[in-house]
C-alpha positions, 0 to 999 in steps of 0.5 A, spaced: 480 494 453 485 490 451 482 483 448 488 479 450 488 480 457 481 479 459 479 476 466 472 473 468 472 475 476 469 470 481 468 471 488 468 466 494 467 467 501 465 463 507 462 470 510 467 469 516 474 470 515 475 474 508 474 473 501 477 470 495 477 473 488 479 468 482 481 472 476 480 466 470 483 468 464 478 468 458 478 470 450 475 476 447 469 471 446 469 469 453 471 462 453 476 460 458 483 461 456 488 455 458 494 459 455 494 464 461 494 462 469 488 463 473 490 469 479 488 468 486 487 474 491 485 474 498 482 479 501 481 481 509 480 486 514 484 488 519 481 492 525 485 498 527 483 504 532 481 508 526 476 502 523 477 497 518 483 497 514 482 492 507 488 488 506 489 484 499 494 479 498 496 474 492 495 467 493 500 462 490 495 456 487 493 452 481 486 451 484 481 453 488 482 448 493 489 450 493 487 457 494 483 456 500 488 451 503 493 457 502 489 463 504 491 463 512 498 463 510 498 468 505 493 473 509 498 472 515 504 475 510 499 480 507 498 483 514 505 483 516 507 486 509 501 492 511 504 493 518 511 494 515 508 499 510 505 502 515 511 503 520 515 506 514 509 511 513 510 513 520 517 513 520 517 518 514 512 522 517 516 523 524 522 525 520 519 530 516 524 535 519 526 540 514 534 543 514 535 549 511 540 549 505 547 551 507 549 558 508 542 560 511 545 559 518 550 566 516 543 570 518 543 567 525 550 569 526 551 575 531 545 572 536 539 575 532 534 572 528 535 575 521 531 582 523 526 585 527 522 581 531 523 574 527 526 570 522 526 576 516 522 576 510 522 571 504 525 566 509 528 559 506 524 554 510 521 549 506 515 545 507 515 537 506 
């Protein structure tokens, strides 16, 4: 472990909406390190038809009070970011078509499929 980048983790929750994780910078001896900023991270769950999806998001704040006040807005941004990422993953999955390299189409000329009963051996179809 790097003794110059240690944090003490504190967890706060209202037991209804979510969790607030506070990462307090500390020195190697465990004393607070005022030369580094405290990190505030929110956590929530988004219910989907596949079950709960955990969402984690940073909260820009200088104190626990500010982090609690900014939780809702940061959670909304975190959910929107997660939805964009899921949409991109779906788009990538749906466009998983494989186009054979140039020159492979010549085997299809003449109406055949490259041999008796199929595409021929050692085909050039690539799986994504």
